[in-house]
N, C-alpha and C positions, 0 to 999 in steps of 0.2 A: 594454480598460481593466483594469488590475490592481486587486487588492484595495485597496491604499492610495489609488489614484486614485479609485476608487468612493467610498470613505469621505470623501475630501476633497470630492468633488462633492456628496455628500449634505449634508455640513456647510455647504458654500457655499450650496446651495439653501435649507437650513434657515434661514439668516440672512435670506432674502427674506420668507418667510411660512410659518407652520406651525401646525397645530392638533394636538391630541391624536389626532384621528381619523386623521391620516396616519402616525402612528408605526408601527402594524402594517404598513402598506403599505411604508414604507421598510425596515423590518426584513426583510420578506419579500423585497424586492428584493435586500438585502444577502445574505441567506441563499441565495437563488437563484444569485447570482453566485458565491458560495463553493462551493456544491455542484456547479457545473459543472466545477470542478477535479477533482471526485471521481466525478461521474456524467456522462460524456460524452453519454449518451443524452438528457439534458435540454437541449432547445434553446429551451424557452419560458422566460419570466421574464427576458428581456433588458431591460436598463435603458437607455433613451435619454435623454440630457440635451440639450435645445436651448436655446441662449442667444437670447432674443428681441431684436430690434432695439429693442423698446420696453422702457425701463428699468423700467417698472412691472409687467412680466409675466414670469413664468417658466413653462416648460411641462414637464410630465412626460408621457411616453408609456410605457405599461406593457402588455406582452403578458402574458396570464394567468400568474399566479404559479406557479412550478414546484414549490414545496414544499407547497402546500396544496390541490392537486387542481383548482383552477380554478373549478369551478361555485360552490362556496360563497363564494369570494372576490368573485365578481361580485355576489352578493346578490340578494334577491328583487325589489327595486325596479328596480335597474339591469338585472338579468337579464331582466326583462320587455321591455325596450326594445332590448337588445343581444344578439347571439349569444354563445355560450360563449367564443369566442376573439376578442372585441372588443379593439381597441386603443383605449384611452381617453386622451383628452387633457384635462388640467385646467389652467385658468389661475387663478393665485392673485394677488390684489391685494397691494400692498406694505404692508398694515396691519401693526402690530406683532404678533409671534407671540403666540399664546395660551399661557400657561404651564400646564403640567400635570405631574403626577408621571411620566406616561409619556414626555412629551417630555423632561423632565429626565433620566430614565433613559437614553433613547436618546442624548442629547447626551453624557452621561458615558461611555456605552458606546463611542461613536465616538472620543472622546479616548483611551480605554483601548486600543481596537483599533489606533489609529495608533501608540501607544507600543509595543504588543506587536509590531506589524508591523516597527517599526524595529529591534527586537532581532534579527530574522532577517536584517537587511540590513547591509551594510558602511557605515561612516561616509561613504565617498565617494558611495555610492549615495544615502544619505539627503540629503546636501547637494545632489546633482544633482536629486533629486526636488523638494526645496524650491525651488531656483532656477527650475525649469522647470514648476512646478505650474500656474500660470495658463495658460501657453502650451500645455501638454499638454492641459488641459481643453478649450480652444478647438479645438485640432487634433483632439482626439477627437470633439468635436461635429461638426466639418466632415466628418470621415471617416465618421461614422455616417450623416450626412445623405446623403453621396455614395453610400453602400452601401445606402441604404434600399430602393431599388427591387429590388436584387439579393436583399436579405434577404426581401422579400415573396415574390419568385418562388420562393426556396428553401423558404420555409415552405409555399407552395402545393404544391410538389412533394411535401412530406411530408404532404399531405392535411390541412393545418391551415387552416381557413377564417378569413380575416381580414375584418373589417368596417371600412368607412371610418371614419376618425376623426371624432368628434363635433365639429361646427364651433362655434367660440367665438361666443357671442352678443354683440352690441354692448353697451357699457355695463359698469359694474363688476359683478363677480361677488359674489353674496351669500354671504359666508363662512359665515353661519349655516345657510343652506339647503344649501350644499355639505357642511358638517360633518354635518348631519342625514342627508343621502342616503348619505354615506360610511359612517356608523355602521350604517345599515341594510344597505348593500351588504356590509359586512364580516361580517355575520351574527354579531355578538358574543354574542347570547343563546343561540345554538345551536352555538357553536364547540366542536369536539371537542378543541381544544388539541393539534394534531399535534406541536408542539415548542415549546421555549422558548429564549430568549436572555437570560442574566442573570436568570433567574427570571420573565421576562415572556413570555407567549405571543406568538410572532412572527406570529400570524395575526390575533388580535383585540386584542392589547395588554394583556390582563388580567394583573395580578400573580398568580402561582400560589403558593399556600401550600404545596402538596405537589406535587412533581415526580416523574414516573415515566419509565421508559425508560432510555436509555443516553446517556452524555455523549460528545460528539464534539469534544473540545477541540482536536484537531489540525486540524480544519476551521475552527473559530472558537471562540475562548475563550468559555466559558459556554454553548455550544450543547448542547442536550439534545433528542433525538428520541424520540418515543413508539414503542412496538413496532409499531403499525399503520403509522405513517409510515415506519419502517425497512423493513418488508415491502414497502410500496408502492414505495419508492425502489429496493430491490433488484430487484423484479420489472421495473420500468421499465428499469433498467440492463441486466438480463439479456437482455431482448429486443433491446436495442440492440447488445450485444456479440455475441450469436449471429448477428445480421444481418451483422456485420462479421467473423465467424469468429474471434472472440477469446474467451479465458477469463481468469481472474484468476491472478496469480502474486505470492505474498508472499515477500519476500527478506529474510533476516537480514543483518546487516552483519558483525559481528566473527567472524572465522574462517570466514566463508562467502564474502563478497565482498572482504574486506580484513583487515588485521591492524594494530593500533595499539599503541603503547607510549609511556609517558612518557619524556621525554628523560633524566631522572635514572636510569632503569632500563637505559639502554644500557650494555653491557659495553665494556671497552677494545677488544675485538675488533671492536666495531661502530662505533667512532668514525669509521671511513672513510665511513660512510653520510651524515654531516653535510655532507660536501663533494660528495656525489653527488645530493643532493635536487633535485628538479625545480622549475621556476618555478611559482608560484601564479598567474601572469598568464595562462597557457594550460594549464590542468590537463588538457585533452583529450588532450594529447600526452605526459603524464607518468604515472608510476606510484608514485614515492616522493616524499613531501611532508613538509617540516618545518613544522609549525604552531606557530611560536614563541609566538604569543599564547595558545595552549592548552598550551604546554610539552609538545608531543606530536609524534610522528612517525607517519605512516601509510603503509603499503605496500598498494597495490591488487593484488589477485590477478591473475596472468597470465591474459590472454584476457578480462578483465572488460568492456572496451569493446566488443569484438565480441559478447560474450554479450548485453549489454544491448540493443545495436542490433537483433540478430536476434530476441531474445525479445520485444521491444516490438511486433514485427509480429504476434505470436501472442497476446500477453497484455496485459491492463491491469495494470500493476505497482504494488505497494506496497513501501515499506521498513517493516520492523517490527523494532525493536531493543530490547534491554533497557538500552541506554544512555539517558542523559538527553536532553532535547530539543535543547539547544544543540549537543551532540555529534552527534546524528542529523542536524541541519540542515547542519552543516559537512561531514559525510561525504557527504551528498546533493549538496552543491556540487562535491565532487571527482568523484563518479560521474556526475553529471548537471548540468554547468554551465549548459546551455541550458534546463533544466527540460522537456525533451521526453519523458522517460521516466516520471518520478514526479510532476511538478508539485508539488502540495501534499500528495500521499498519503504522508506520512512520519509513522509512528506510533512513539512512544517509550514507555518503561516507565511514564511518568506517565499515559498515555492508556488503559492497560489497566483492566479491571474486577476483576482478581484479582491479588493481590500475587505476584510471582515467577512468573507464568504469562502466556502469550500466548494470546489467543483471537480467534476470528473474529467475535465479537459487535460489535467496533468497526470491522469492515470492511464497507463497503456493497456486498457481493457475496454471491451465493448460495453456500452451502457446497458444493453439488454441482458447482460450476464453479471451485473454488479448488484450486490446487496451492501447496505451501509448500516452500521451500528453507531448511534450517536445519541447523546442526551439533549442536544440542542437542535430543534427542528428548523429554526430560522437560519441556521448556518448552511442549510442545503435548499435554498429557495428554488433552484432549478432542477432538483433531483429528489423531490419529496416522494415520488413513486418508488424510489429505490430504498427509502429509509425505513428502518425499524427503530422506533424511538425507545430509548432506554431510560429506566428510572435512575435518577441521579444517585450516585454513591457518595454520601456525606459521612465520612468517618471522622474528620477533624472538625472542631468547633468553628474554626475560621471559614470552613466551607458552608456551614449553616448560616453564619452571619453574612457571607457573600450573597446569598440568595434570599436574605430577609426572613429566615426561619428563626422564630424565637422559641427555641427548644434545645434540649441537650443533644449533643452529637453522640454517635456510637462510642467514640473514644471516652467521652465523659461518663457515659453509662457503663463503660468497660464491657461492651457488648460488640456484636458484629452481625452482618448478614448471615443467613443460613447458607451453609456450604452446598447443600443438595436441593434446597427449595428457593434459593435466591435468584436474582435477576439473570446472572450468566447461565445458571443451570437451566432456567426456564427458556431462555432464548436459544440455547443450544438445541433443545428439543424442536423448536420452531424451525431452525436452520436445517436440521436433519429432515424434517417433513417436507420443506420446500425443495431441498435437494433431491429427495426421493421422487417427488412428483415431477420435477423437471426432467429427470433422467428415467422416467417410467419406461420399462422395457417395451411397452406397447407403443410408445411414442416414436414417430418418425420425424425426419427433418429437424434434428436438434439445432442446427444452425439458424433455423427460422423461429425458434422458440424464444420467449421473452420472460425472464424471471420476474419481472415486475407484475405480469399478469398472474403468475403463480402466487406471488406475495399477496396481491389483492384478494385472490380467492381464499387463501388460508386465513387471512385477517377477517374476512367476511363471515367466517364460520363461528367466531367466538361468541357472539350474542345473537346468533340466528334463532328466530322464533320468538324473540322478546319484543314487546311493544311498550314504549316508554312515554310517560307524560311527566313534564317538569313542573315543579312548584317551588316558588320562593328561591329560584336559582339565578334568574337574571331579571333585570328591570322590566316593568310592565309593558312599556312601549318598545322594548328592544326586539329587533327582528330575530325570532327564536332560531330560525334555521341557519343563522350565521354564527351562532355561539359555538365555541370550540367543543363543548361537551356534546351538543347536538350532532355536530359533524363527526366527532369521534365515535359516538354510538352508532351512527349510520355506517361508518367504515367497518365497524366490528360486526355488522350484519343486522343490527336492530332496526326496528321501525319506530319513528318518533312522531308524536302527535301533540296538539295543543288542547284537544278535547277528550273528555273521559267517555269511555264506552266499555261494554263488557269484554271487548277483545284486548283491552289494556292489561298487561301483565305486571308492570312495575310503575310505581310513582317515585320519581327521583326528587327528593326534597331536602331542604336544610332546616325545616321546622315541622315538627309533628303536629302542630296545632292548626295548620292551614286546612281549608275546606277539602282540597284534593287529598291531603294526607289522611284526614279523617275518613274520607270515602274509601281509601285503600284499606284502612283497618276494618271498616264495616263490610267491605266486599271480599275480604280475605285475599287482597292483592299484596304483592311485595312492596314494602316501603323501605327505600334504601337511600343512603347518603350518596352525594355525587362521587365520592371516592370509590364507590363500587365500580363505576365505569372506568375511571382512571387506572385502577388496579388491574382490571380485566385487560386493559390496553397494554399495560407493562408486562403482565404475566401470560398473556395470550390464552387465557381460559376464563370461563365464567366463574365468578367467586361465590362462595356461600353467602347468601343475602343476610343471614343472621349476624355476620361479622361486621356489618355496616349499618348499625341502627341509626335512626334519626332522632336528634335531641330536640327538646322543646326550647325555642328561643323567641324573643320578642320580635314580631315582624317589623321591618323597617319601611320607611316611605318609598314609594315608587317600585315596590317589589310585589310580586304575586303573593297574596296572603289568603287565597281562597282554598 
C-alpha cells in the first residue's frame, strides 16, 4: 500500500467512527508507513485494514508503532494485559465521530498530504488512482489477509513475539470506555514527544507550542523528529544495514549523475540534440531526455544505470541536490523509474538545515557509515571526510560557461565520456573496494568501524611512494603547504617538498623552462602538468605521466621560475 492509498484508507475509516483518542494512533501509523521508505530495518508498525462483512463495524489491527518505541504506546493499563508486541483489534460502532481539534487537524493534514502527494505524480497516475481507489483498497485488504499467516511467521523468525488478537465481545462497544482506555494506553501525561506532525505530537496528539529537533519534510510535509528519536532510528537502521552488509551512499545530481540545461540555453551547434532525445515512456533505456513541461533537457552520465544497479547492492542510497524539490523528483524518475534505488529518499535544497550547505543531519543514517559522491567540495564543509569528489560532467555548452571554461562541450563535439573508463565506472571500483575492506570477514565489531577511516586509507594508496616538488604552480611567497594541489597530493599518499634531492620522483610544473623542470629532465625524473594530480584524484589511480606533458610558457612575475 503506497502513501496515497494509506491516506485514503485512513480517511475512509475516519468517516466510520473516530474520536480524538485515535488521532495519535493514526498519525503514528502514517509516520511508520512513511519511515519504512527510509529505514528498511523497521518492520513493525504495519497497518492492516480489514473491511468487515458487517456494515456497522470497522477493524484496525496494529503491530507496535515503529516510531515511538512500542512500550509506551501500549500504555500501563493495556500493557498489564498484553505483551509488548501485541496485535490489537478494536471494533468501532458507527456512531457519529466526536469532533476535536486534534481530529480536525488530522483531517486537514490528510487532505494536504493527498494534495502534496499528487504534486509528485503525473496527471495520468492521479486519474488512475482516483478511478481505482475503492477497488485497490479492497484488493489490498484481501492481499493482506491472504499474507497474514506468512507475515506472522516472518515476524516470529525475527524473534518478535505476537500475541493473539483480542476477541471482540458481543454487543455494542462503549465508545467512552474505549476512549478512556486508549488515552491511558497512549501515555499522554508522560509522553516524551519523540516527534511532531504539523505541530502536533504524533504519539500523544498534543499540540506543541515549542518544537525541537530536525525537520524531515522530504519524508512527510510537517514532520519533525527529536534528537533522541533520530538517534534511535539511526541505531535501528544501522543494525539492519550491517546485517545485510550495506552502508549509506549520498548522491549529488547535477554534474555528478547527470547534466541539465534550459532549452533556451542550447547553442545552434546543439540543435541536433532535440531530434535525438529519447522517449519518456521507457526512460530505463535512454540517456537524453527533453522535458518540455520544464523547458529543460537532461543528459544522464554514461554508465549511470549500471552504476546505480551495482551500487544498490552495497548501499542504501539517497539523492541530495541543491535543486528544488520538483526538479529533484523529476530527475529521480529518470534515474530510478521503478523506485527500487531511492524510493522516497530524495532530499532537495529546501530540506537542508543550513542555507547553501548540505548536511547529514537530515539523513537517517550514522555518519560513520556514510559515503558521499559530489562534484562540489564546499557544499559539504562539515563532512569532507565522507566525501568522494567527482569530476564534473559538462555535457552541455551552458555547463561549461557556468564554470568559466572557454572550450567546446561534449555535446558540441558530438562526443561523450567513456562508458567503461569514465568517472562513474572508476568510482564504482573504489566503492566496491571500500565496501570489501569495511566488511572484511576477519573484521570484528562492525558497529565500531568507521567508513571514513577506510576511505582515507584507500585514497592514501593512489600516489603512495611518490615525492613531489612544485615549480611555477603557485606564487613565490605563497605558503606551499596550504595550496589545494599540495594538500590533494598528500591525501593521495604522496610526499611533498620544496627542495630538490635525489629522492624526488616528480616535478609538477606549468613551464618546462624553469630551473626545477630542467633538473627533472637532466636527472630523468618525471615532469608532469598539475592535471596529473587532479586526474589521479578523480580516477583514484596513478595516471601515465606521459599523458600530462609540460608546455613551455613565459614565466610570470611572483611565480617560481627556477
